[in-house]
N, C-alpha and C positions, 0 to 999 in steps of 0.2 A: 564400619560400613556393612550394610546388610548384604548377604549373598544374593547375587542376581540369578534368578531362574527364568525359564521360559514361561510365556503364556499366562501372564497375570490376567485377572478378570477385568471387567470394565473398571474396577478400582485399580487402575494402573496408569501411570503417567504416559504422555505421548511417546511413546514408542512410535403387511403389504397387501399392499394389495396385489394379489396375483391375478393378472388380468383375464386369464382364460384357462381352459383345460382342467384336468383333474387335480392340478396343483392347488386349486383354490381351497380345498379342504384343509390344507396344511395351516392355514391361518387360524383355524380352531385348534384345540388342544388334542391333536391326534397322536397316536403312538407310531413309532418306527419299529419294524420288526427287526429281530436280531439276525436276519439272513444277511449274507455278505458274499462278495466275490470269492470264488475258490482260491485257495492259497496253494501254490505249488510246493511240492516237497523239496527240502534242501538237499535231497539225495541226487537231484538232477545235476549232471556235470556242467551243463551250460545254462547259465541263468537267463531267464526271459522275463521281461517286465510283465507283471500280472495284467490281464485284460479285464476291464470293468465289465460286469454283467450289463446287459442292455436294459434291464429293469430292476428297480428296487421296490420293496413293499413299504409304503408309508400309510399307516393307519388302515391297513386292510386293502388299500388301493395300489395298483401297480403304476409306478411312475417311470416313464421311459428315459433313457439317457438323453434323448433329443430334447426333452423338456428342461434339463438341467445344464447339459453341455450343448448349447444350441448356437445356431448361426444368428447371432445378434451382435451388433457392433459394440455393445457394452458388456457382453458376456466374457468373463475371464476364468471360468471354472474348467479345469482340466480333467481328463479321465481319472487321473490318480486321486483326485479329491472326490469325484463321483463314486469311486469304488469304496470309499469309507462310509458313505451314507448308509445308515442302518446297522452298523456294526455294534454301536452302543456298548463299549467296554465297561462303562460304569454300571451296567445292569447285570454283570456277570459276577455272581457272589464269590467265586473262587479266584477272581482276578484282583490284583492289587488295588485297582481303582474302585472296584465294587466293594472290596473289603473296607477300604477307607470311607467310602460313602456310607456304608452301613454302620461304621463306628461313629460317624458324626450323627447319623439318625439315632443311634442308641443314646447319645448324650442329650439330644433334644427330647426324646421320648421319656427319659428319666427325670430331667429337670423341668420339663414343660409338658406334662402328660396331656395328650389329646389336643394340644393347642396348635401345633404346626402341621399344616397340610403339606404333603410331599408330592412333587411332580418330577418325574425323571424320564418321561417319554414324550415330551412336547416336540413338535416338528421343528427342525432346524432351518426351514425355509421361511423367512419372515420378510416383512416390508421394511423398506428404508425408514419409514416413519417409526415403526416399532423398535428398530435396532438403534436408531440415532435420535430422532426428534423427540420421542416420548420420554427419553431419559436426559434431555437437555444437552446433548452433545452439540457443540457449536457448528454452524454451517461450514466453517473453514477448518475444522479439526482434521488433523492428519489421518485419523482412522477412517474417515469417509472416502479416502482416495482409492482409486483402482489399484494402486500400488500396495495397499494394505488389506483390502477387503475383497472377498469373492462375490462378484455380482452375477446373478442369473440374468437380470436385465436392469434397466435404469431404475426401477422401483422395487426390485426384489434382490435380497442378498441371502447368503448362508450366514446365519447369526454369528457374530464375532464375540458375543458374550451372552450369558444366560439372562442378563438384565433386559434383554429384548422382550421378555414376557412379563415384566414387572407391571407396566401400566394396565394391561388387559386383566391380569389377575386382580389387581386392586379394584378395577372397575366392576369386576364380577363379584366383589364382596369379600374376597379373601383378605384377612387381616394378619395372619401369621402363616408364612409359607417358606418352603425350601424348594428351589428349582435346581436340578442337576441335569447336565446334558453335554453333548459334544458340540464344540464350537470351532470356528474356522477362521484362520488368518494367514495371509501371505507373509512369510517370515524368512529369516536367515536359516542357515543349515549349520548346526553343531549339536553337541550331545544333549543340550537342554531345550532346543527349539524344534518344533514340528508343526506343520500347517493345520493339523487337527489335534485338538486337546480337549480337556474336560474341566468344567467349572461347577461350582455350587454357589448359588445366590440365596441369601436369607433376608427376610423382611419381617418386621414386627411393627404393628400400628397401635397407637395409644389414643384413648379418648380423654377429654378433660377430666372425667372422673378418676382417671389413673393418677394424674399428677397434681390435681388441685389440693389434695390433703398432704402433699409431700413437703410443702414449704419451699419448693423450687419452681422455676419456670419450666415450661414444657420442653424446651430444647435441652436444658441441663438435665432434666429428668431422663429423657431418652438417651442422652450421651452416657450417663452414669449406668443405666440399665444395659446398654450396648457393651460397655467395657466389662461389666461384671459377667455378662453372658459369654463373651469371647475369651476372657481370661480362663473361665471354667472349661471352655472347649479346648484351649491350648493345653491345660493340665490333663484333660482327659486323653489327649492324643500323645503328648510328649512327657507327661509326668511332672514332677515338681521343678519346673525350669524357671530361671530368671526371665522377667519380661520387661519390656519398655514400650511406651506409646510415643509415636512420632506424629506431630502435626503435619498435615500435608494438604493438597488441594485436589479436589475432583469437581467436575462441573455439576454433578447431580446430588452432592451432599455438602452440608455446611452446619457445623464444623466437620472436618474430615480427618481421619487418622489411619496410620499403619501400625499394626502390631508386630513387634519383633520379639523373638525368644533367643536366649543364649543356649545353644544346643551343639554338642560335640565341638566345644571350644570356639564356636563362631556365632555371630549374630545372624539370625535367619529371619527374613521377612515372611510372615505367615499369611497375612491377608490385608486387605484394605477395607475401610468401612466409614460410616459417618451417619449424621442425622439427615434424613432425606430432605431435599429442597421442597419447600411448601408448594411450589408451582406444580410439581408432579402429583402431589396429593389433591390439589385443587382441580386439576384436569380430570382426576378420577372421581370427582364428586365428594371428596373428603375435606371440606373446608375447615373444619374445626379440629382436625386430627394432627398428630405429629408421629413420625415413624423413624426407625433406624433401618439401615441396610448394610449388609456385608457381602463380600465376594472373595472366593478363594479358588486357586487352581489345584485340582486334584493331583496332577502329575508332579507339580512343584513339591507338594508335601509327601507324596508317595515315594519319590526318589530318595528323600531323606529318611523316611521311616523304614523303608525296605532295603536301603542301600543299593538302589538300582542306578548304575552308572551312565546309562545311555537311554534317552527317551524313546528310541526306536524299539527297545525291548518290549514296551507295552503292547506293541502290535504283532509281535512274533507269535506263531502257532507252534513253535518248537516245544515239545514236551519237556525238554530239559529246563525250560523256563516255567511253563504253565504248571508243571507238577510240583513245584516248590511251594505253592501257595494254597491255602485252604480257607474255607468260609469261616469268618469270625476270628481269624488269627492275624491280628494287627501287628505289624512290625517284625515279622519273620525276615531275617536278613538273607538277601539274595546271595547265592553261592555261584560265582562265575563258572560256567561249564566249558568255556573255551576263550581263547584270546588270539584270534587270527591276526596276522600282520596287516597293517595298512599299506596301501600303494598310493604314492603321491604323484600327481600330474599337475604341472604348471601350465597356465594359459595366459598369454599377454595380448592385449588389443587396445586400439585407440577407441575411446568411448565417444558416443554421440551425446547431444544435449538431452535426449530422452532416456538415456541409460539409467537404470536403478539396480541396486544389488538384489532387491527382492525379485525383479524380473529375471535376473541371471539365475537365482536359486530355483525359480519355477522351471526354467528350461532344464537345469541339471537334474532336478527331481523327476521331471517328466520323462527323462531318458533312463536314469540310473535307479530311480525309486529309492528303496531303503538301503541300497548298496553304497550310497554316498553318505559319508560320515560327517564331512565338514567342507565348507567352502569359505576360504579365508583370504582377504586382501593382504598380500605380503609386500607390495611395492606399488608406488604410483609417482608419476612425475608429469610436468607440463613442459613441452619444448618451446623453442623460440617462436614458433608459428602459432602458439596458443593451443596446440593439440595436447590432450591429456591421455596418458597411457595408464592402464591398470594391469597388474599381474595378480592373478588369483591362483592359489594352491588348492587343488581338489583332492581330498582324501577319500579313497574308496576302501571300504572294509565291510565284509559280511560278518554278521554276528553268529553265523551258523556253519560256515565252511570257508576254506581257502579259495580265493579267487585266482583264476588262471591269467597269465599274461595276455592270452588271446582275447578273453572277454573284457579285460580292463582296457586294452588298446581299442577294442571295438566300441566300447562305451565312450571313450575319450574322443575318438574321431567323430562320433555322432553328436557329442556335446559341442565340439568345435563347429561343426556344420550348422547346427541349430542356433548356436549363439550368434554366428555371423549373419544368418538369414533372418532370424526373428528379432534380434536386438539392434540390427543395423550398425554393427561395429566393424572395425577393420582389424583382422588378426595380424599379429606381428610374428 
């Protein structure tokens, strides 16, 4: 069985038009500045939740918090997510994610000189159409729900995969491209899941002249080229590892595959890929073409390559973490600088029909931020009246310091209050 990691790309199994204001520019390919909300020093004795800046810079324009976290019945973007806009860890050359991105760039530059256009600063605020419809995500797919995706309004989302830019890039004439960026999904809380993560999408388009002399049909030609390309990428990143291809299903490719490698005595799923559905190409004006596409999660691979045990570490500003990595040094093994003890708090409540675990995790993250390590269901039962009770164990742990009893108790009481008021459950 493949290891399950967080935050797969659009190539993962079920798990816009901006109507007004300066947000409209985001639908073009604008950059996001690397400015971010200030991060408080770990030296402070009493932790406080970071406060999001009221403005972020997107493509040289200032976007206010009220345009992203706004009073709209369909909006579900919290301040904790707004504060991540513009941080762009993948564009930092000395950060593990930036190091990995550049290593992948090196592979494509070496093996396909000057062919692949690279985009790593496209705006993460996109239309529902670009995020879902243009890549053939079914209308009833779970990823479209407010439980899974961050909606700015009913027609605008924070992209949940870099494939949200695929159709427009194809329409603009790009035939070989890599798109890297921060993506956003409402998710569970544990060491491999985080609501903001980073992906890379790759696309290559072929014309009839490419396959007609090969003696194979267009689909077979593209699939063979895809596998050759990605096997080479896996060797570039992991060395001479054993690999295997798994047939799978994605709504936007056919045939579809997952690549697994045998690494550190385990099978690891590296990426998902396939031959692009012809409908996507036709909508982009490429009636006679065939194409392949792949998607990979940078955190998923970086945690393995750098031995990083907790996904929250990617976001820390602690020099004991950041100083361990250097530009161009792929696979430097992370040396743990501390291991502070966790504190566990249990919470039981009668759930309502509208209760979801993702909503619970959003409430806990909104209060405790990165001090929450895991939220885990440890017990549930249904009584004779048909009422269902859930008991969750919340693990609090800082990666930088010991937490005090006072602040943990304070966090837990706030969590209980918010869970009861926002999720309409009855505490036990």
